[in-house]
C-alpha positions as CSV (number, residue, x, y, z in Angstrom):
1,M,96.1,244.3,111.9
2,E,95.5,242.0,114.8
3,V,92.1,241.4,116.4
4,M,93.3,242.8,119.7
5,D,94.5,246.0,118.0
6,V,91.1,246.5,116.3
7,Y,89.2,245.7,119.5
8,N,91.2,248.3,121.4
9,E,90.6,250.8,118.6
10,L,86.8,250.3,118.9
11,V,86.9,250.4,122.7
12,Q,88.5,253.8,122.5
13,L,85.7,255.0,120.2
14,A,82.9,253.6,122.3
15,P,83.9,252.2,125.7
16,A,80.4,251.7,127.1
17,A,79.1,250.0,123.9
18,A,82.2,247.7,123.9
19,T,80.8,245.9,127.0
20,R,78.0,244.6,124.8
21,P,79.4,241.8,122.5
22,A,76.3,241.8,120.2
23,M,76.9,245.5,119.5
24,L,80.6,245.3,118.9
25,R,80.9,242.0,117.0
26,P,79.6,243.3,113.6
27,L,81.8,246.4,113.7
28,L,84.8,244.3,114.7
29,R,84.1,242.0,111.8
30,Q,83.8,244.8,109.3
31,R,86.9,246.6,110.5
32,L,88.9,243.4,110.2
33,T,87.6,242.4,106.8
34,S,87.6,245.8,105.1
35,G,90.5,247.4,106.9
36,A,88.5,250.5,107.8
37,L,85.1,251.7,109.2
38,Q,82.9,253.9,107.0
39,P,81.7,257.2,108.4
40,F,78.2,255.7,108.8
41,D,79.7,253.0,111.0
42,V,81.5,255.5,113.2
43,Q,78.2,257.5,113.6
44,Q,76.4,254.3,114.6
45,M,79.0,253.6,117.2
46,G,78.4,257.0,118.7
47,Q,74.7,256.3,118.8
48,M,75.3,252.9,120.4
49,E,77.5,254.6,123.0
50,D,74.9,257.1,123.9
51,T,72.2,254.4,124.1
52,T,74.3,252.2,126.2
53,R,75.3,254.9,128.6
54,K,71.7,256.0,129.0
55,S,70.5,252.5,129.7
56,Q,73.2,251.9,132.2
57,S,72.3,255.1,134.1
58,Q,68.5,254.4,134.3
59,P,67.2,252.7,137.4
60,V,65.6,249.3,137.1
61,M,62.1,249.1,138.5
62,A,60.0,246.1,139.5
63,D,56.5,245.7,138.0
64,Q,53.5,244.3,139.8
65,K,54.5,240.7,139.1
66,G,57.9,241.1,140.6
67,M,59.7,241.0,137.3
68,L,62.5,243.6,136.9
69,L,61.9,246.1,134.1
70,G,64.8,247.6,132.2
71,D,64.4,249.9,129.2
72,S,64.8,246.8,126.9
73,G,62.0,244.8,128.5
74,Y,62.0,242.2,131.2
75,V,65.1,241.2,132.9
76,S,65.2,238.1,135.1
77,P,65.6,238.9,138.8
78,A,69.1,238.5,140.3
C-alpha cells in the first residue's frame, strides 16, 4: 500500500487530528510497517480526534502579560 493511500485512510478516520503531523506520524508509520492498525490505535485516533476538535473550538484568551493562552499552554502572538 502506498503512503498516500494510508494517509487518506487515516484522514477519513480522524480528519481534525490529521492536521497535526505529530499526532498522525506514529500511526502512519505503524500502519505502513505492520499493514494494519490495532483496535487500541483506532481508539486512540478517536480520542485524538475529540481532543483536536475541542481545542480548535475553544477561544484563545490573553493573560495579563499579553501572551496568548491556548489549552496547551502559551502560544506566541500572531
